[in-house]
C-alpha positions as CSV (number, residue, x, y, z in Angstrom):
1,M,121.1,-87.1,18.9
2,A,122.9,-83.8,19.3
3,R,126.7,-83.6,19.1
4,Y,128.2,-82.0,22.2
5,F,131.1,-79.6,21.7
6,D,133.1,-78.5,24.7
7,L,134.8,-75.3,23.5
8,H,137.6,-73.3,25.1
9,P,136.0,-69.9,26.3
10,E,139.0,-67.8,25.1
11,N,140.4,-69.8,22.2
12,P,137.7,-72.1,20.8
13,Q,139.1,-75.0,18.8
14,K,139.1,-74.2,15.1
15,R,138.5,-77.8,14.1
16,A,135.4,-78.0,16.3
17,L,134.1,-74.7,15.0
18,G,134.6,-76.0,11.5
19,Q,132.5,-79.1,12.4
20,V,129.7,-76.9,13.8
21,V,129.7,-74.7,10.6
22,E,129.4,-77.9,8.5
23,I,126.4,-78.9,10.7
24,L,124.8,-75.4,10.1
25,R,125.5,-75.5,6.4
26,N,123.7,-78.9,6.2
27,D,120.6,-77.1,7.7
28,G,121.3,-78.2,11.3
29,L,119.9,-76.4,14.4
30,I,122.3,-75.7,17.3
31,A,122.2,-74.4,20.8
32,Y,125.1,-72.0,21.5
33,P,126.3,-69.6,24.3
34,T,126.2,-65.8,24.1
35,D,126.9,-62.9,26.3
36,S,123.3,-62.9,27.4
37,C,122.3,-66.5,27.6
38,F,122.1,-69.7,25.4
39,A,120.3,-69.3,22.1
40,L,119.0,-71.6,19.4
41,G,120.5,-70.9,16.0
42,C,120.5,-71.8,12.4
43,R,121.4,-70.3,9.0
44,P,118.9,-67.6,7.9
45,G,117.9,-69.6,4.8
46,N,117.1,-72.7,6.9
47,R,113.3,-72.9,6.7
48,D,113.1,-76.2,8.6
49,G,115.4,-74.7,11.3
50,L,113.1,-71.8,11.7
51,D,110.0,-74.1,12.0
52,R,111.9,-76.1,14.6
53,I,112.8,-73.1,16.7
54,R,109.1,-72.1,16.6
55,S,108.1,-75.6,17.7
56,I,110.7,-75.9,20.5
57,R,109.7,-72.5,21.9
58,K,106.0,-72.6,21.0
59,L,106.3,-69.2,19.2
60,D,103.6,-67.5,17.1
61,H,104.1,-65.4,14.0
62,R,104.4,-62.2,15.9
63,H,107.7,-63.2,17.5
64,H,110.7,-61.2,16.4
65,F,113.6,-63.4,15.4
66,T,117.1,-62.0,15.7
67,L,120.0,-62.0,13.2
68,V,123.1,-62.4,15.3
69,C,125.8,-60.6,13.3
70,Q,129.6,-60.6,13.6
71,N,130.0,-56.8,13.0
72,F,128.4,-53.7,11.7
73,A,129.4,-54.4,8.1
74,Q,127.3,-57.6,8.2
75,L,124.5,-56.0,10.2
76,G,124.1,-53.2,7.7
77,Q,123.2,-55.6,4.9
78,F,120.0,-56.7,6.7
79,V,118.5,-53.5,8.3
80,H,117.9,-49.9,7.3
81,I,119.7,-47.6,9.8
82,D,120.1,-43.8,9.7
83,N,123.1,-41.9,11.1
84,A,121.5,-41.0,14.5
85,V,120.4,-44.5,15.2
86,F,123.7,-45.9,13.9
87,R,125.6,-43.8,16.4
88,A,123.4,-44.9,19.3
89,I,123.7,-48.6,18.4
90,K,127.4,-48.3,17.7
91,A,128.1,-46.9,21.2
92,A,126.4,-49.9,22.8
93,T,127.8,-52.8,20.8
94,P,129.1,-55.4,20.9
95,G,126.9,-56.1,23.9
96,S,123.8,-57.7,25.3
97,Y,121.3,-55.8,23.2
98,T,118.9,-56.7,20.5
99,F,117.7,-53.9,18.2
100,I,114.5,-53.9,16.2
101,L,114.9,-52.2,12.8
102,P,113.3,-52.1,9.4
103,A,114.5,-55.0,7.3
104,T,116.2,-54.8,3.9
105,R,115.4,-57.0,1.0
106,E,118.2,-59.3,2.1
107,V,116.0,-60.6,4.9
108,P,113.6,-63.5,3.9
109,R,110.0,-62.4,4.5
110,R,109.4,-65.3,6.9
111,L,112.0,-63.9,9.3
112,M,110.3,-60.4,9.4
113,H,107.6,-59.3,11.7
114,E,104.4,-60.0,9.8
115,K,103.0,-56.5,9.8
116,K,105.9,-54.2,10.6
117,K,108.5,-55.7,8.2
118,T,111.1,-55.4,11.0
119,V,113.7,-57.8,12.3
120,G,115.9,-58.0,15.4
121,V,119.7,-57.7,15.0
122,R,122.6,-57.8,17.5
123,I,126.3,-58.0,17.8
124,P,127.3,-60.2,20.8
125,D,130.3,-59.6,23.0
126,H,131.3,-63.3,23.4
127,R,134.4,-64.9,22.0
128,V,132.9,-68.2,21.1
129,T,130.0,-66.7,19.3
130,Q,132.2,-64.3,17.5
131,A,134.6,-67.0,16.4
132,L,131.7,-69.1,15.2
133,L,130.2,-66.2,13.2
134,A,133.7,-65.5,11.7
135,E,134.0,-69.1,10.6
136,L,130.4,-69.2,9.2
137,G,130.6,-66.0,7.3
138,E,127.0,-65.0,7.7
139,P,124.6,-64.2,10.6
140,L,122.9,-66.8,12.7
141,L,119.1,-66.7,12.8
142,S,118.5,-66.9,16.6
143,S,116.1,-67.0,19.4
144,T,116.7,-67.1,23.2
145,L,116.6,-70.7,24.5
146,L,113.6,-70.1,26.8
147,L,111.4,-73.2,26.9
148,P,107.6,-72.9,27.2
149,G,106.4,-72.4,30.8
150,E,109.9,-71.6,32.1
151,G,110.6,-68.2,33.7
152,E,114.3,-68.3,32.9
153,P,116.5,-69.4,29.9
154,M,118.5,-72.6,30.1
155,T,122.1,-71.8,31.2
156,Q,123.9,-75.2,31.3
157,G,125.1,-77.0,28.2
158,W,124.7,-80.5,29.6
159,E,121.1,-79.7,30.6
160,I,120.3,-78.5,27.1
161,K,121.9,-81.6,25.7
162,E,119.7,-83.8,28.0
163,E,116.5,-81.8,27.4
164,L,116.7,-81.2,23.7
165,D,118.9,-84.1,22.5
166,N,116.6,-85.2,19.7
167,A,115.5,-81.7,18.7
168,L,119.0,-80.4,17.8
169,E,122.1,-81.3,15.8
170,A,124.6,-79.7,18.2
171,V,125.1,-78.1,21.6
172,L,128.1,-75.8,22.1
173,D,129.3,-75.3,25.6
174,S,132.1,-73.0,26.7
175,G,131.3,-72.7,30.4
176,D,131.0,-68.9,30.3
177,C,127.5,-67.7,29.5
178,G,125.2,-65.0,30.6
179,V,122.0,-65.8,32.4
180,E,119.7,-63.0,31.3
181,P,118.2,-62.4,27.9
182,T,119.2,-59.2,26.0
183,T,117.7,-55.8,26.5
184,V,115.5,-55.2,23.4
185,V,115.3,-51.7,21.9
186,D,112.9,-50.9,19.1
187,F,114.2,-48.3,16.7
188,S,111.7,-49.0,13.9
189,S,110.0,-45.6,14.4
190,G,113.3,-43.8,14.5
191,E,113.1,-43.2,18.3
192,A,114.3,-45.7,20.9
193,E,111.6,-47.7,22.7
194,I,112.7,-50.2,25.3
195,L,110.6,-53.4,24.8
196,R,112.5,-55.6,27.4
197,V,115.0,-54.8,30.1
198,G,117.6,-57.5,30.3
199,A,121.4,-57.9,30.5
200,G,122.2,-54.7,28.7
201,D,122.0,-51.4,30.6
202,P,118.9,-49.6,29.3
203,A,120.1,-46.2,30.5
204,P,121.6,-45.1,27.1
205,F,118.2,-45.6,25.4
206,E,115.9,-44.0,28.0
């Protein structure tokens, strides 16, 4: 049964965040709010968590997972990024964008795209997510909480708790959450290619 954490949207309770971090460090899987929509998340080294995300969402091995990072210092450990791309991404973050970039050796092979050796990264503009990442001290391996056969992601914490109670260790709810997935921009070739238009304005990358 998943624990339910009702977090303040501006000043999330530090004690509750500490409990969530403990769950994550014990290889737990959580649902948490972001500036785009709810996401499933676990530590990048959590192989079982990765398999459970695949199972919940019915994902194949071509799916791009995302490392949700606190800041650019963290992001730079996991992807190769040249100056021109850095400037373009820097201007749009934090925000509702996911960027596909070549992965560094810090990224476990199972998280990369099978053929391209790329990974998704993003820096969210959401206080609760940022506070959680600061407390955890590493990125969250994440995927949008979009269930198979559904046209839209789940947006209510209590509904997620009801639907996925036995599949998760924790549900974080802070009331304020986006309802659209991120805009996905692929920079793996060095040029911007918009793969999905979502919450982030695609205009800077067109």
